[in-house]
Biopython code that builds the backbone (N, CA, C, O; Angstrom):
import numpy as np
from Bio.PDB.StructureBuilder import StructureBuilder

atoms = [
    (1, "MET", "N", (0.961, -1.236, -0.400)),
    (1, "MET", "CA", (-0.100, 0.001, -0.047)),
    (1, "MET", "C", (0.899, 1.159, -0.078)),
    (1, "MET", "O", (0.649, 2.056, -0.884)),
    (2, "ALA", "N", (2.125, 1.283, 0.772)),
    (2, "ALA", "CA", (2.590, 2.543, 0.688)),
    (2, "ALA", "C", (3.093, 2.585, -1.015)),
    (2, "ALA", "O", (3.000, 3.661, -1.606)),
    (3, "LEU", "N", (3.410, 1.847, -1.455)),
    (3, "LEU", "CA", (4.080, 1.551, -3.118)),
    (3, "LEU", "C", (3.275, 2.764, -3.442)),
    (3, "LEU", "O", (3.710, 3.872, -3.755)),
    (4, "ALA", "N", (1.651, 2.267, -3.279)),
    (4, "ALA", "CA", (0.808, 3.118, -4.124)),
    (4, "ALA", "C", (0.076, 4.556, -4.062)),
    (4, "ALA", "O", (-0.581, 5.248, -4.840)),
    (5, "LEU", "N", (0.500, 4.635, -2.830)),
    (5, "LEU", "CA", (0.179, 6.027, -1.778)),
    (5, "LEU", "C", (1.546, 6.971, -2.671)),
    (5, "LEU", "O", (1.313, 7.949, -3.382)),
    (6, "THR", "N", (2.597, 6.540, -2.481)),
    (6, "THR", "CA", (3.963, 6.937, -3.162)),
    (6, "THR", "C", (4.147, 7.281, -4.787)),
    (6, "THR", "O", (4.901, 8.101, -5.310)),
    (7, "LEU", "N", (3.115, 6.288, -5.447)),
    (7, "LEU", "CA", (3.070, 6.755, -6.620)),
    (7, "LEU", "C", (1.770, 8.033, -7.500)),
    (7, "LEU", "O", (1.363, 8.608, -8.510)),
    (8, "SER", "N", (1.672, 7.739, -5.931)),
    (8, "SER", "CA", (0.290, 9.095, -5.918)),
    (8, "SER", "C", (0.522, 9.769, -5.785)),
    (8, "SER", "O", (0.253, 10.529, -6.715)),
    (9, "THR", "N", (1.209, 10.378, -4.692)),
    (9, "THR", "CA", (1.835, 11.664, -4.551)),
    (9, "THR", "C", (2.911, 11.993, -5.601)),
    (9, "THR", "O", (3.226, 13.178, -5.715)),
    (10, "GLU", "N", (3.607, 10.924, -6.507)),
    (10, "GLU", "CA", (4.632, 11.677, -7.650)),
    (10, "GLU", "C", (4.284, 12.008, -8.838)),
    (10, "GLU", "O", (4.894, 12.677, -9.673)),
    (11, "ALA", "N", (2.788, 11.273, -8.904)),
    (11, "ALA", "CA", (1.941, 11.051, -10.097)),
    (11, "ALA", "C", (1.511, 13.358, -9.951)),
    (11, "ALA", "O", (1.998, 14.260, -10.633)),
    (12, "LEU", "N", (0.521, 13.436, -8.844)),
    (12, "LEU", "CA", (0.206, 14.428, -8.678)),
    (12, "LEU", "C", (0.665, 15.531, -8.557)),
    (12, "LEU", "O", (0.071, 16.609, -8.527)),
    (13, "GLY", "N", (2.620, 15.127, -8.421)),
    (13, "GLY", "CA", (3.044, 16.128, -8.874)),
    (13, "GLY", "C", (4.179, 16.726, -9.982)),
    (13, "GLY", "O", (4.804, 17.753, -10.246)),
    (14, "ILE", "N", (3.960, 15.148, -10.495)),
    (14, "ILE", "CA", (3.730, 15.215, -12.177)),
    (14, "ILE", "C", (2.613, 16.295, -12.909)),
    (14, "ILE", "O", (2.801, 17.218, -13.702)),
    (15, "LEU", "N", (1.654, 15.880, -12.425)),
    (15, "LEU", "CA", (0.232, 16.525, -13.224)),
    (15, "LEU", "C", (0.503, 17.637, -12.496)),
    (15, "LEU", "O", (0.319, 18.505, -13.350)),
    (16, "ASN", "N", (0.781, 18.147, -11.607)),
    (16, "ASN", "CA", (0.764, 19.886, -11.355)),
    (16, "ASN", "C", (1.786, 20.702, -11.938)),
    (16, "ASN", "O", (1.722, 21.840, -12.404)),
    (17, "GLN", "N", (2.812, 19.843, -11.815)),
    (17, "GLN", "CA", (4.315, 20.801, -12.794)),
    (17, "GLN", "C", (3.527, 21.416, -14.282)),
    (17, "GLN", "O", (3.546, 22.597, -14.629)),
    (18, "ARG", "N", (2.892, 20.354, -14.979)),
    (18, "ARG", "CA", (2.046, 20.670, -16.072)),
    (18, "ARG", "C", (1.709, 21.653, -16.420)),
    (18, "ARG", "O", (1.901, 22.346, -17.418)),
    (19, "GLY", "N", (0.944, 21.755, -15.182)),
    (19, "GLY", "CA", (-0.115, 23.384, -15.486)),
    (19, "GLY", "C", (-1.867, 22.719, -15.643)),
    (19, "GLY", "O", (-2.647, 23.312, -16.388)),
    (20, "LEU", "N", (-2.162, 21.904, -15.135)),
    (20, "LEU", "CA", (-3.619, 21.572, -15.327)),
    (20, "LEU", "C", (-4.204, 22.524, -14.565)),
    (20, "LEU", "O", (-3.836, 23.209, -13.610)),
    (21, "PRO", "N", (-5.332, 22.401, -15.284)),
    (21, "PRO", "CA", (-6.593, 23.615, -15.375)),
    (21, "PRO", "C", (-6.790, 22.960, -13.297)),
    (21, "PRO", "O", (-6.464, 21.955, -12.665)),
    (22, "VAL", "N", (-7.272, 23.859, -13.090)),
    (22, "VAL", "CA", (-7.437, 23.711, -11.084)),
    (22, "VAL", "C", (-8.719, 22.534, -10.953)),
    (22, "VAL", "O", (-8.620, 21.708, -10.045)),
    (23, "LEU", "N", (-9.665, 22.491, -11.682)),
    (23, "LEU", "CA", (-10.322, 21.472, -11.455)),
    (23, "LEU", "C", (-10.186, 19.847, -11.867)),
    (23, "LEU", "O", (-10.733, 18.850, -11.394)),
    (24, "ALA", "N", (-9.283, 20.008, -12.881)),
    (24, "ALA", "CA", (-8.766, 18.920, -13.200)),
    (24, "ALA", "C", (-7.531, 18.325, -12.400)),
    (24, "ALA", "O", (-7.150, 17.179, -12.640)),
    (25, "LEU", "N", (-7.023, 18.975, -11.620)),
    (25, "LEU", "CA", (-6.137, 18.625, -10.622)),
    (25, "LEU", "C", (-7.062, 18.626, -8.965)),
    (25, "LEU", "O", (-6.545, 18.258, -7.910)),
    (26, "ILE", "N", (-8.001, 18.957, -9.061)),
    (26, "ILE", "CA", (-8.950, 18.698, -8.108)),
    (26, "ILE", "C", (-9.633, 17.350, -8.419)),
    (26, "ILE", "O", (-9.712, 16.461, -7.571)),
    (27, "ALA", "N", (-10.048, 17.253, -9.476)),
    (27, "ALA", "CA", (-10.466, 15.769, -10.110)),
    (27, "ALA", "C", (-9.805, 14.689, -9.386)),
    (27, "ALA", "O", (-10.320, 13.791, -8.721)),
    (28, "VAL", "N", (-8.418, 14.961, -9.661)),
    (28, "VAL", "CA", (-7.306, 13.947, -9.117)),
    (28, "VAL", "C", (-6.799, 13.715, -8.071)),
    (28, "VAL", "O", (-6.178, 12.747, -7.631)),
    (29, "LYS", "N", (-7.183, 14.957, -7.555)),
    (29, "LYS", "CA", (-6.707, 14.808, -5.867)),
    (29, "LYS", "C", (-7.892, 13.981, -5.285)),
    (29, "LYS", "O", (-7.660, 13.204, -4.359)),
    (30, "PHE", "N", (-9.042, 14.101, -5.743)),
    (30, "PHE", "CA", (-10.567, 13.769, -4.979)),
    (30, "PHE", "C", (-9.965, 12.082, -5.575)),
    (30, "PHE", "O", (-10.103, 11.273, -4.657)),
    (31, "ALA", "N", (-9.459, 11.535, -6.643)),
    (31, "ALA", "CA", (-9.604, 10.361, -7.125)),
    (31, "ALA", "C", (-8.817, 9.612, -6.083)),
    (31, "ALA", "O", (-9.182, 8.608, -5.471)),
    (32, "VAL", "N", (-7.606, 10.300, -5.974)),
    (32, "VAL", "CA", (-6.304, 9.860, -4.984)),
    (32, "VAL", "C", (-7.179, 9.492, -3.622)),
    (32, "VAL", "O", (-7.207, 8.328, -3.222)),
    (33, "CYS", "N", (-7.732, 10.314, -3.087)),
    (33, "CYS", "CA", (-8.607, 10.104, -2.161)),
    (33, "CYS", "C", (-9.127, 9.320, -1.710)),
    (33, "CYS", "O", (-8.890, 8.822, -0.609)),
    (34, "VAL", "N", (-10.248, 8.934, -2.728)),
    (34, "VAL", "CA", (-11.331, 7.726, -2.662)),
    (34, "VAL", "C", (-10.365, 6.398, -3.060)),
    (34, "VAL", "O", (-10.724, 5.330, -2.565)),
    (35, "THR", "N", (-9.238, 6.388, -3.867)),
    (35, "THR", "CA", (-8.660, 5.120, -4.007)),
    (35, "THR", "C", (-8.092, 4.930, -2.875)),
    (35, "THR", "O", (-7.466, 3.885, -3.055)),
    (36, "LYS", "N", (-7.906, 5.268, -1.823)),
    (36, "LYS", "CA", (-6.978, 5.196, -0.424)),
    (36, "LYS", "C", (-8.354, 5.175, 0.226)),
    (36, "LYS", "O", (-8.464, 4.039, 0.688)),
    (37, "TRP", "N", (-8.942, 5.545, 0.367)),
    (37, "TRP", "CA", (-10.155, 5.001, 1.091)),
    (37, "TRP", "C", (-10.580, 3.536, 1.102)),
    (37, "TRP", "O", (-10.788, 2.723, 2.003)),
    (38, "ALA", "N", (-10.644, 3.488, -0.535)),
    (38, "ALA", "CA", (-11.285, 1.787, -0.644)),
    (38, "ALA", "C", (-9.970, 0.761, -0.385)),
    (38, "ALA", "O", (-10.135, -0.448, -0.219)),
    (39, "ILE", "N", (-8.534, 1.454, -0.372)),
    (39, "ILE", "CA", (-7.799, 0.748, -0.133)),
    (39, "ILE", "C", (-8.478, 0.085, 1.392)),
    (39, "ILE", "O", (-9.255, -0.830, 1.662)),
    (40, "ARG", "N", (-7.777, 1.010, 2.100)),
    (40, "ARG", "CA", (-8.031, 1.142, 3.690)),
    (40, "ARG", "C", (-9.842, 0.247, 3.966)),
    (40, "ARG", "O", (-10.138, -0.403, 4.968)),
    (41, "HIS", "N", (-10.356, 0.392, 3.288)),
    (41, "HIS", "CA", (-11.821, -0.325, 3.550)),
    (41, "HIS", "C", (-11.456, -1.760, 3.142)),
    (41, "HIS", "O", (-12.063, -2.632, 3.762)),
    (42, "ARG", "N", (-10.330, -2.278, 1.954)),
    (42, "ARG", "CA", (-10.823, -3.581, 1.985)),
    (42, "ARG", "C", (-10.136, -3.814, 2.524)),
    (42, "ARG", "O", (-10.527, -4.757, 3.212)),
    (43, "THR", "N", (-9.022, -3.531, 2.789)),
    (43, "THR", "CA", (-7.767, -4.283, 3.993)),
    (43, "THR", "C", (-8.105, -4.564, 4.924)),
    (43, "THR", "O", (-7.850, -5.706, 5.307)),
    (44, "ARG", "N", (-8.845, -3.673, 5.754)),
    (44, "ARG", "CA", (-9.305, -3.359, 7.268)),
    (44, "ARG", "C", (-10.599, -4.650, 7.038)),
    (44, "ARG", "O", (-10.543, -5.527, 7.901)),
    (45, "ARG", "N", (-11.509, -4.792, 6.175)),
    (45, "ARG", "CA", (-12.219, -5.976, 5.771)),
    (45, "ARG", "C", (-11.880, -7.428, 5.853)),
    (45, "ARG", "O", (-12.629, -8.341, 6.201)),
    (46, "ALA", "N", (-10.158, -7.521, 5.336)),
    (46, "ALA", "CA", (-9.803, -8.849, 5.014)),
    (46, "ALA", "C", (-9.236, -9.144, 6.371)),
    (46, "ALA", "O", (-9.347, -10.255, 6.888)),
    (47, "LEU", "N", (-8.598, -8.084, 6.967)),
    (47, "LEU", "CA", (-7.848, -8.416, 8.370)),
    (47, "LEU", "C", (-9.221, -8.866, 9.294)),
    (47, "LEU", "O", (-9.089, -9.870, 9.993)),
    (48, "ALA", "N", (-9.669, -8.621, 9.301)),
    (48, "ALA", "CA", (-11.009, -8.933, 10.490)),
    (48, "ALA", "C", (-11.610, -10.324, 9.871)),
    (48, "ALA", "O", (-12.655, -10.658, 10.429)),
    (49, "THR", "N", (-11.207, -11.126, 8.924)),
    (49, "THR", "CA", (-11.255, -12.608, 8.701)),
    (49, "THR", "C", (-10.551, -13.300, 9.112)),
    (49, "THR", "O", (-10.884, -14.473, 9.285)),
    (50, "LEU", "N", (-9.463, -12.910, 9.389)),
    (50, "LEU", "CA", (-7.771, -13.505, 9.298)),
    (50, "LEU", "C", (-8.486, -14.324, 10.572)),
    (50, "LEU", "O", (-9.457, -14.086, 11.289)),
    (51, "GLU", "N", (-7.144, -15.820, 10.455)),
    (51, "GLU", "CA", (-7.478, -16.742, 11.965)),
    (51, "GLU", "C", (-5.999, -16.074, 12.361)),
    (51, "GLU", "O", (-5.118, -15.385, 11.846)),
    (52, "PRO", "N", (-6.383, -16.879, 13.886)),
    (52, "PRO", "CA", (-5.692, -16.436, 14.576)),
    (52, "PRO", "C", (-4.201, -16.229, 14.458)),
    (52, "PRO", "O", (-3.474, -15.282, 14.758)),
    (53, "TRP", "N", (-3.903, -17.820, 13.744)),
    (53, "TRP", "CA", (-2.570, -17.741, 13.582)),
    (53, "TRP", "C", (-1.854, -17.561, 12.050)),
    (53, "TRP", "O", (-0.684, -17.833, 11.780)),
    (54, "GLN", "N", (-3.012, -16.962, 11.010)),
    (54, "GLN", "CA", (-2.658, -16.010, 10.345)),
    (54, "GLN", "C", (-2.053, -14.468, 11.050)),
    (54, "GLN", "O", (-0.930, -13.963, 11.045)),
    (55, "LEU", "N", (-3.208, -14.077, 11.562)),
    (55, "LEU", "CA", (-2.527, -12.499, 12.469)),
    (55, "LEU", "C", (-1.099, -13.201, 13.558)),
    (55, "LEU", "O", (-0.105, -12.477, 13.602)),
    (56, "ARG", "N", (-1.063, -14.007, 14.049)),
    (56, "ARG", "CA", (0.583, -14.391, 14.461)),
    (56, "ARG", "C", (1.679, -14.393, 13.120)),
    (56, "ARG", "O", (2.661, -13.676, 13.309)),
    (57, "ASP", "N", (1.645, -14.893, 12.191)),
    (57, "ASP", "CA", (2.458, -14.679, 11.293)),
    (57, "ASP", "C", (2.638, -13.032, 10.633)),
    (57, "ASP", "O", (3.621, -12.564, 10.057)),
    (58, "VAL", "N", (1.734, -12.580, 10.850)),
    (58, "VAL", "CA", (2.028, -10.822, 10.586)),
    (58, "VAL", "C", (2.086, -9.868, 11.798)),
    (58, "VAL", "O", (2.116, -8.642, 11.694)),
    (59, "GLY", "N", (2.097, -10.503, 12.865)),
    (59, "GLY", "CA", (2.790, -9.926, 13.825)),
    (59, "GLY", "C", (1.990, -9.306, 14.838)),
    (59, "GLY", "O", (2.436, -8.523, 15.676)),
    (60, "LEU", "N", (0.578, -9.741, 14.726)),
    (60, "LEU", "CA", (-0.886, -8.980, 15.618)),
    (60, "LEU", "C", (-1.506, -10.173, 16.203)),
    (60, "LEU", "O", (-1.763, -11.292, 15.758)),
    (61, "THR", "N", (-1.720, -9.411, 17.701)),
    (61, "THR", "CA", (-3.131, -10.198, 18.141)),
    (61, "THR", "C", (-4.224, -10.333, 17.858)),
    (61, "THR", "O", (-4.522, -10.047, 16.698)),
    (62, "PRO", "N", (-5.195, -10.775, 18.690)),
    (62, "PRO", "CA", (-6.429, -10.729, 17.745)),
    (62, "PRO", "C", (-6.950, -9.387, 17.893)),
    (62, "PRO", "O", (-7.360, -8.721, 16.942)),
    (63, "GLU", "N", (-6.928, -8.973, 19.172)),
    (63, "GLU", "CA", (-7.216, -7.723, 19.732)),
    (63, "GLU", "C", (-6.858, -6.254, 18.752)),
    (63, "GLU", "O", (-7.488, -5.236, 18.466)),
    (64, "GLN", "N", (-5.345, -6.857, 18.411)),
    (64, "GLN", "CA", (-5.022, -5.401, 17.418)),
    (64, "GLN", "C", (-5.439, -5.468, 16.235)),
    (64, "GLN", "O", (-5.415, -4.421, 15.588)),
    (65, "ALA", "N", (-5.918, -6.634, 15.627)),
    (65, "ALA", "CA", (-6.505, -6.664, 14.389)),
    (65, "ALA", "C", (-8.004, -6.648, 14.649)),
    (65, "ALA", "O", (-8.690, -6.738, 13.631)),
    (66, "GLU", "N", (-8.499, -6.575, 15.537)),
    (66, "GLU", "CA", (-10.431, -6.482, 15.772)),
    (66, "GLU", "C", (-10.092, -4.873, 16.054)),
    (66, "GLU", "O", (-10.684, -4.257, 15.168)),
    (67, "THR", "N", (-9.501, -4.093, 16.777)),
    (67, "THR", "CA", (-9.509, -2.635, 17.041)),
    (67, "THR", "C", (-8.879, -1.770, 15.383)),
    (67, "THR", "O", (-9.138, -0.605, 15.082)),
    (68, "GLU", "N", (-8.098, -2.676, 14.606)),
    (68, "GLU", "CA", (-7.716, -1.832, 13.536)),
    (68, "GLU", "C", (-9.353, -2.224, 12.727)),
    (68, "GLU", "O", (-10.047, -1.249, 12.441)),
    (69, "ALA", "N", (-9.761, -3.284, 12.477)),
    (69, "ALA", "CA", (-10.617, -3.825, 11.464)),
    (69, "ALA", "C", (-11.768, -2.848, 11.989)),
    (69, "ALA", "O", (-12.494, -2.665, 11.012)),
    (70, "ALA", "N", (-12.232, -2.191, 12.998)),
    (70, "ALA", "CA", (-13.508, -1.580, 13.463)),
    (70, "ALA", "C", (-12.958, 0.160, 13.245)),
    (70, "ALA", "O", (-13.472, 1.199, 13.659)),
    (71, "ARG", "N", (-11.897, -0.038, 12.544)),
    (71, "ARG", "CA", (-11.901, 1.736, 12.694)),
    (71, "ARG", "C", (-12.147, 2.339, 10.814)),
    (71, "ARG", "O", (-11.832, 1.854, 9.727)),
    (72, "ALA", "N", (-12.841, 3.572, 11.239)),
    (72, "ALA", "CA", (-13.341, 3.823, 10.080)),
    (72, "ALA", "C", (-12.433, 4.110, 8.395)),
    (72, "ALA", "O", (-11.346, 4.679, 8.489)),
    (73, "PHE", "N", (-12.760, 3.840, 7.431)),
    (73, "PHE", "CA", (-11.848, 3.747, 6.099)),
    (73, "PHE", "C", (-11.457, 5.618, 5.871)),
    (73, "PHE", "O", (-10.805, 6.006, 4.902)),
    (74, "TRP", "N", (-11.886, 6.375, 6.726)),
    (74, "TRP", "CA", (-11.032, 7.605, 6.456)),
    (74, "TRP", "C", (-10.125, 7.975, 7.484)),
    (74, "TRP", "O", (-9.569, 9.066, 7.363)),
    (75, "ASN", "N", (-9.859, 7.229, 8.527)),
    (75, "ASN", "CA", (-9.153, 7.152, 9.438)),
    (75, "ASN", "C", (-7.845, 6.316, 9.265)),
    (75, "ASN", "O", (-7.690, 5.102, 9.397)),
    (76, "ALA", "N", (-6.542, 7.725, 8.786)),
    (76, "ALA", "CA", (-5.464, 6.188, 8.402)),
    (76, "ALA", "C", (-4.846, 5.415, 9.604)),
    (76, "ALA", "O", (-4.146, 4.422, 9.406)),
]
sb = StructureBuilder()
sb.init_structure("model")
sb.init_model(0)
sb.init_chain("A")
sb.init_seg("    ")
for serial, (resi, resn, name, xyz) in enumerate(atoms, 1):
    if name == "N":
        sb.init_residue(resn, " ", resi, " ")
    sb.init_atom(name, np.array(xyz, "f"), 0.0, 1.0, " ", f" {name:<3s}", serial, name[0])
structure = sb.get_structure()
């Protein structure tokens, strides 16, 4: 996920240098924001379905996973 966020930041920088119209830049930033939210929602939903042994593999306790899965998608 970090790579996707880095690429989107780099892409925004490139688009901003090209002098896009303000409305187009706002639309791109909105699309990036919605994409981040969708990724968070999908990964937190998947985290909630993991078995305890899978959580141990990624270094989380079931309580930590439950807390993270319960967070709203707009919270980083």
